[in-house]
C-alpha positions as CSV (number, residue, x, y, z in Angstrom):
1,M,0.0,0.0,0.0
2,Q,1.3,3.4,-0.9
3,P,1.9,6.1,1.7
4,G,-1.1,8.2,2.5
5,V,-3.6,5.5,1.5
6,P,-6.2,4.3,4.0
7,E,-7.1,0.6,4.3
8,Q,-10.8,1.5,4.1
9,L,-12.5,4.4,2.2
10,L,-16.0,5.6,2.3
11,I,-17.1,7.1,-1.0
12,V,-20.2,9.3,-0.9
13,A,-21.3,9.2,-4.5
14,G,-23.5,11.4,-6.7
15,S,-24.0,11.1,-10.4
16,G,-21.6,11.0,-13.4
17,S,-18.3,9.1,-14.1
18,Y,-16.3,10.9,-11.4
19,P,-17.1,8.4,-8.6
20,Q,-16.2,5.5,-10.9
21,L,-12.8,7.0,-11.7
22,L,-12.1,7.7,-8.1
23,L,-13.0,4.2,-7.0
24,S,-10.7,2.8,-9.6
25,G,-7.9,5.1,-8.6
26,A,-8.3,4.2,-4.9
27,R,-8.2,0.5,-5.8
28,K,-5.1,1.1,-7.9
29,A,-3.4,2.9,-5.0
30,G,-4.1,0.0,-2.6
31,V,-7.3,0.8,-0.7
32,K,-8.5,-2.6,0.3
33,R,-12.2,-1.9,1.2
34,I,-14.5,0.5,-0.6
35,I,-17.6,1.4,1.3
36,L,-20.2,3.2,-0.9
37,L,-22.8,5.6,0.4
38,A,-24.8,6.0,-2.8
39,L,-27.2,8.9,-3.2
40,R,-30.5,7.6,-4.5
41,G,-31.4,8.7,-8.0
42,M,-27.8,9.9,-8.7
43,A,-25.2,7.2,-8.1
44,S,-25.1,4.3,-10.7
45,R,-25.9,0.7,-10.1
46,R,-22.7,-0.2,-12.0
47,L,-20.7,1.8,-9.4
48,A,-22.5,0.0,-6.5
49,A,-21.6,-3.4,-7.9
50,Q,-17.9,-2.6,-7.6
51,A,-18.0,-1.6,-3.9
52,D,-17.4,-4.0,-1.0
53,T,-20.3,-2.5,1.0
54,V,-23.1,-0.3,-0.2
55,A,-26.2,1.5,1.1
56,W,-28.6,3.9,-0.6
57,F,-29.8,7.1,0.9
58,G,-31.8,10.2,-0.2
59,V,-30.0,13.6,-0.2
60,G,-32.1,14.6,2.8
61,D,-31.6,11.5,4.9
62,L,-28.7,13.1,6.8
63,E,-29.1,11.5,10.2
64,R,-29.5,7.9,8.9
65,S,-26.7,8.2,6.3
66,M,-24.3,9.7,8.9
67,T,-25.1,6.9,11.4
68,W,-24.5,4.3,8.7
69,A,-21.3,5.9,7.7
70,V,-19.9,5.9,11.2
71,N,-21.0,2.3,11.8
72,S,-19.4,1.2,8.5
73,G,-15.9,1.2,10.1
74,A,-14.4,3.7,7.7
75,R,-12.5,6.7,9.2
76,H,-11.9,8.5,6.0
77,A,-14.6,9.7,3.4
78,V,-14.5,11.4,0.1
79,F,-17.5,13.2,-1.5
80,V,-17.6,12.9,-5.3
81,G,-20.1,13.1,-8.2
82,Q,-22.8,15.6,-9.0
83,I,-25.7,16.5,-6.8
84,T,-28.3,18.2,-8.9
85,P,-28.8,21.7,-7.4
86,V,-32.5,21.6,-7.8
87,A,-32.5,18.5,-5.6
88,L,-31.8,20.7,-2.6
89,F,-35.1,22.4,-3.2
90,R,-37.2,19.4,-3.9
91,T,-35.9,17.0,-1.3
92,R,-37.7,16.1,2.0
93,F,-35.1,16.9,4.7
94,D,-34.9,15.1,8.0
95,A,-34.7,16.9,11.3
96,L,-30.8,17.1,11.4
97,A,-30.7,18.5,7.8
98,R,-33.4,21.1,8.6
99,E,-31.6,22.2,11.8
100,M,-28.3,22.5,9.9
101,L,-29.9,24.6,7.1
102,S,-31.7,26.8,9.5
103,K,-28.4,27.9,11.1
104,M,-27.0,29.1,7.7
105,P,-27.6,32.7,6.9
106,V,-25.9,32.1,3.6
107,K,-26.5,28.9,1.7
108,N,-23.9,27.8,-0.9
109,A,-21.7,24.8,-1.6
110,H,-19.2,26.0,1.0
111,T,-21.6,26.5,3.8
112,I,-23.8,23.4,3.1
113,F,-21.1,20.8,2.4
114,G,-18.8,22.4,4.9
115,S,-21.4,21.9,7.6
116,V,-22.1,18.3,6.6
117,L,-18.4,17.5,6.6
118,A,-17.9,19.2,10.0
119,E,-20.7,17.1,11.5
120,L,-19.3,13.9,10.0
121,S,-15.9,14.8,11.5
122,R,-17.4,15.4,14.8
123,R,-18.7,11.8,14.7
124,G,-15.3,10.5,13.8
125,V,-15.1,10.3,10.0
126,E,-12.7,12.7,8.4
127,S,-13.2,13.9,4.8
128,I,-10.3,13.9,2.4
129,P,-9.9,16.0,-0.8
130,A,-12.0,14.9,-3.8
131,S,-8.9,15.1,-5.9
132,C,-7.3,12.2,-4.0
133,F,-6.5,9.2,-6.2
134,M,-7.3,11.3,-9.3
135,E,-3.8,12.2,-10.5
136,D,-4.4,10.6,-13.9
137,H,-7.3,13.0,-14.4
138,I,-5.9,16.4,-13.4
139,P,-4.2,18.1,-16.4
140,E,-0.9,20.0,-16.3
141,P,-0.8,23.5,-17.9
142,G,-1.1,23.7,-21.7
143,V,-3.5,23.5,-24.7
144,L,-5.2,20.1,-24.8
145,S,-7.0,20.6,-28.1
146,S,-5.6,20.6,-31.6
147,R,-6.8,24.2,-32.1
148,L,-5.2,27.0,-30.1
149,P,-7.3,30.0,-29.0
150,D,-7.2,32.8,-31.5
151,A,-6.2,36.4,-30.3
152,R,-9.8,37.4,-29.4
153,E,-10.4,34.2,-27.5
154,A,-7.1,34.5,-25.7
155,S,-8.0,38.0,-24.6
156,D,-11.5,36.8,-23.4
157,I,-9.9,34.0,-21.5
158,E,-7.6,36.5,-19.7
159,V,-10.6,38.7,-18.9
160,G,-12.7,35.6,-17.8
161,H,-10.0,34.3,-15.6
162,R,-9.7,37.6,-13.7
163,I,-13.4,38.0,-13.3
164,A,-14.0,34.3,-12.3
165,M,-11.3,34.6,-9.6
166,A,-13.0,37.7,-8.2
167,I,-16.4,36.0,-8.3
168,C,-15.4,32.7,-6.8
169,N,-13.6,34.5,-3.9
170,Q,-17.1,35.7,-2.9
171,D,-18.4,32.1,-3.0
172,V,-20.8,32.9,-5.8
173,G,-19.7,30.4,-8.4
174,Q,-16.8,29.1,-10.4
175,T,-17.7,29.8,-14.0
176,V,-18.1,32.9,-16.3
177,V,-18.9,33.2,-19.9
178,V,-17.2,36.1,-21.9
179,K,-17.3,37.4,-25.4
180,N,-15.5,40.4,-26.8
181,G,-14.5,41.4,-23.3
182,M,-18.1,41.4,-22.1
183,V,-19.3,39.1,-19.2
184,L,-22.4,37.3,-20.5
185,A,-23.1,35.0,-17.5
186,V,-21.8,34.3,-14.0
187,E,-22.4,31.0,-12.3
188,A,-24.7,31.0,-9.3
189,F,-26.5,28.1,-7.7
190,E,-27.8,26.7,-11.0
191,G,-24.5,25.1,-11.9
192,T,-22.0,25.2,-14.7
193,S,-24.2,23.8,-17.5
194,Q,-27.0,26.2,-17.0
195,T,-24.5,29.1,-16.8
196,I,-23.0,28.1,-20.1
197,R,-26.5,27.8,-21.8
198,R,-27.4,31.2,-20.5
199,G,-24.2,32.8,-21.7
200,G,-24.7,31.2,-25.1
201,R,-28.2,32.5,-25.5
202,V,-27.0,36.0,-24.7
203,G,-23.8,36.2,-26.8
204,G,-24.5,33.8,-29.6
205,R,-21.7,31.9,-31.4
206,G,-18.1,32.3,-30.3
207,A,-18.2,33.0,-26.5
208,V,-15.5,31.7,-24.1
209,V,-16.1,29.8,-20.9
210,V,-13.6,30.0,-17.9
211,K,-13.9,27.8,-14.8
212,V,-11.8,28.2,-11.7
213,A,-11.3,27.4,-8.0
214,K,-10.4,30.2,-5.6
215,D,-7.1,30.4,-3.7
216,G,-7.7,28.3,-0.5
217,H,-10.6,26.5,-2.1
218,D,-11.8,23.5,0.0
219,M,-10.9,20.6,-2.3
220,R,-12.9,18.2,-0.1
221,F,-16.0,19.2,-2.2
222,D,-17.0,21.2,-5.2
223,I,-13.7,20.8,-7.0
224,P,-14.0,22.0,-10.6
225,V,-14.9,19.2,-13.0
226,I,-14.9,19.0,-16.8
227,G,-16.3,16.0,-18.7
228,A,-17.9,14.8,-21.9
229,K,-21.3,16.3,-20.8
230,T,-19.6,19.7,-20.5
231,I,-18.4,19.5,-24.1
232,A,-21.9,18.6,-25.3
233,V,-23.3,21.7,-23.5
234,L,-20.6,23.9,-25.1
235,K,-21.6,22.6,-28.5
236,R,-25.3,23.4,-28.0
237,A,-24.4,26.9,-26.6
238,R,-22.0,27.5,-29.6
239,I,-19.0,28.2,-27.3
240,S,-15.7,28.3,-29.1
241,A,-13.2,28.0,-26.2
242,L,-13.1,26.5,-22.7
243,A,-10.3,27.4,-20.2
244,F,-9.9,25.9,-16.7
245,Q,-7.2,25.8,-14.0
246,A,-4.4,23.3,-14.6
247,C,-3.5,21.0,-11.6
248,R,-6.7,22.1,-9.9
249,T,-9.5,20.7,-12.2
250,V,-10.6,17.1,-12.7
251,L,-10.9,16.2,-16.3
252,L,-13.1,13.2,-16.7
253,D,-12.8,10.9,-19.8
254,R,-10.0,13.0,-21.1
255,D,-9.6,11.2,-24.5
256,E,-13.3,11.4,-25.2
257,V,-13.4,15.1,-24.2
258,V,-10.4,16.1,-26.4
259,R,-11.8,14.1,-29.4
260,A,-15.1,15.8,-29.1
261,A,-13.6,19.2,-28.7
262,D,-11.4,18.7,-31.7
263,K,-14.4,17.6,-33.8
264,M,-16.3,20.7,-32.8
265,G,-13.4,23.1,-33.2
266,I,-13.4,24.0,-29.5
267,A,-10.1,25.2,-28.0
268,L,-9.3,23.6,-24.6
269,V,-6.8,25.4,-22.4
270,A,-5.5,24.3,-18.9
271,L,-4.4,27.6,-17.3
272,D,-1.4,28.0,-15.0
273,S,-3.0,30.1,-12.3
274,G,0.0,30.0,-10.0
275,L,-2.1,28.5,-7.2
276,P,-1.2,25.3,-5.3
277,P,-2.1,22.0,-7.0
278,A,-5.0,19.9,-5.8
279,P,-3.7,17.2,-3.5
280,T,-3.8,13.6,-4.9
281,R,-2.9,11.9,-1.6
282,M,-3.9,12.3,2.0
283,M,-1.6,14.5,4.1
C-alpha cells in the first residue's frame, strides 16, 4: 500500500463518471475496502456493484446516512459526483438537515457541504480532498485541443480568468462566460451547465467559458470538474473555447473530451493560475 492510502475508504457518490474513476484510482493505490454511500437517483448501479459494502440514501436523509457511515468502520470519506442543485429544493429533509440549514444565513456549496463534513468529522469520520487518487485525471498547464485559441479568445480567457477569480472569492460560483470582453453570464446556484447555456443565449456563437477554483478552495468538495457532458453543453451553446485551471481541475474521460472538442473546433486550455495544485494523496 502506498503512503497516504487508507485501508478503508467511504465514498459518498452522486452522479456521473467521477465516482467510478475515483473508485478505480483508490483500488489502484491500494485501498482494500471500498464502502459506498450511494445517493438515491444519482449514483449508478454499476458503481455500486464494484463496492465491497453499499447502502442507498436520499439527499435529505442526513441522520440515517451519517449513522450508517460511522458504523461502516471507515474513518476517511470522500465526496464525489454531481448533486443536482434543484434536488436541494425538492428533497424532503430530516430533522438534522433542517436544523443545519436553519443555522446558515448564507447557503452555498461551501456552507452546506462544509457543515455536513464538519458534522461527520465530529462523529469520527474525516473527509479527504475529492482530488485524491485522481492524479491521472488532473491536467498540467497547456493547450489540450488541436486548435489553439485565437487572439480574441485568448483576450477573453484572460478577462474571464480575472473575473472568475473575483467572483469565486465571494463564494458565488466558479464559471463565467465572456465574449469580446463582455461578461455574459456568471455562475450562481444553478451550476456550470445552466450558466453556459445562459451565456450562449445572450452572446451567440463564439463565446468563451472560464472555470476556476479560488485560492484556498476547499478541495474536499465542489472541486471544478470538466467532462464529456460539458463539451456537449458547449456545442449546443456555440461556445468556441473553454479554459480551466491546470492542476486544480478534474478532467473526466480525457480522451473522449479532447476528441469531441477537436471535432467541434473548441479550444481547450489548462491555465497556469500560479495556485497550489489539488492534493492527490492524504496528508
